[in-house]
N, C-alpha and C positions, 0 to 999 in steps of 0.2 A: 500493500500501501505506498503512496508518495504521498506526502504533504504539501511537496511545493512539488511541481514536474518542473520537463525542462522552459517551457514559457514562462512559469510563474522565475524560475529562478534569472533565467535574462531582462526578467523583472525588475531584479534588484541589482544584481551586480555587471557591472558592466565592459566583459568579459566574452568572446563565439569563437564557431569554429574558426582555425586549430587549437587552441591555447584558452577554450568553457573543461575543464576537465572535473566534472561535476551532470550526473543526468538526473535528479534525482534525491531532490531532502528527503526520509521518513523518521527520522524524526528531532521533534525540537520540542524543545524546554527554554520558552524566552531570556537571551539574555543568563544565560548556566549552559546549556549543550543543545551539541548538534549532530544525525549525525548523515550521511552523503551516502552515492552508491557512485558510482563511475565503470561502469562494461566497459573492459580493456580492451578495444578486435586487434584484428592483424590491419584492417589498414587505418589506423595511425602514425601521422604522419613519421613520428620520431623512431618511430621499428627502420625506415628506409636503410637512416646511415649508424639508427645502435639497438641491433649488432646484425647486419646482415647473413644469416644463415642462423641465428640465436639469438632474436629477439629482446629484450626485460627490457623490461618503462623504468625507463630512468629516476633516479632517487629523485634527482632534484622537485622535482614534474610530480612527486606523489607529494614534495611538503606543495609544491607549491596548488596543491588537491586540496590540499588541509586548509591554505592559506582561501582560497574559495571559501567554502565550506563557515570556516570558521569567518570570512567577509558578510556573510547574508548570515550567519548569528548578529554579527555589528549592524546592518546595513540599515534591518530591520525595527532597529527604535529608532531611524530618522526616521521625518517627516520630510525628508529635502537631500531626501537618498537622494532622487536623482542629480544633484546638481557636486557630489560624491564621486568621489575617483579611492581605494583602496593602496597605500603604495607599504614594499614592504619596510622596515623598519630595522628589519634584524628577526637574527637566527642560533636560539641556542641551543646546547648538547643535542642536536642530531646525531641517528644514530642508526641504518640502515641492516634491517636484520636479514629477508629475501628475497628474487629476483619474481618480480611483477610480470609476470609474460602471457597473449594474448588467450583470450581465453576467460582469466584468471576477469570477479567477481572484487570491486577491492572497495570493501569498508571504508567513510576516512570517516573518525565518531571526534570534534574537537569538545573543547570542557574552555569556559572563560574563569581567564585570570585575572580580564583587567578590562571592564568597559568601559574607554574614558568618551566625554568626548571630540576628542582625536586622538589616543592612543588607546589602542589595543593591543592590549594578548594575551594568549592563549598556549591550551596542548595538545596540540594534536597527534594520530595515533591512526594509522594507515594499517589495516591486515581481508589479509585473501585466507577464508577459508578457517576463520577463525586467531591463526595464526597473524601476529604484528608480522610487519611490511618494512613500518619507518614509525622514527618516531622523533620528537621535533618540538622545544618552544621558540610561537614565532609573534615579530610583535604587527604590529601598522600604524602608519599614522594616515589614517583619514585627508583629504586632501581635495579643491575644489576641484569639481571638474572641468576642463576647458570648455568654453563656448562652442557648437556645434557652426 
């Protein structure tokens, strides 16, 4: 069951294909916790070069997926979210535990450590079949989105 589908996610996040790394939100506790899903397919652009014959999702993209799910949690709290854009400001204690490959369902769980008016700090984990694939503490600063 989806709480937010891909259209609702795109109403919140500025990211688009090929850099939108969350397909749906399945759990949401406002200002506290959020869980998203990314279906990892062989059609992902990064698999063309990472690595031919042995495709593995880059760890930094797992962290980006955490950041996007965390941004959904944070941006939902702002009435003027259409005018905001989240910028990474820090990554701490990142660890990569196991490869993510085509066909995997990546579960992305993010817990808020701090949701402020400008600075957000969260802890994220990605999992496949219940096994942690990556974990990190991530921080972002909400900036103003450029006028179109």
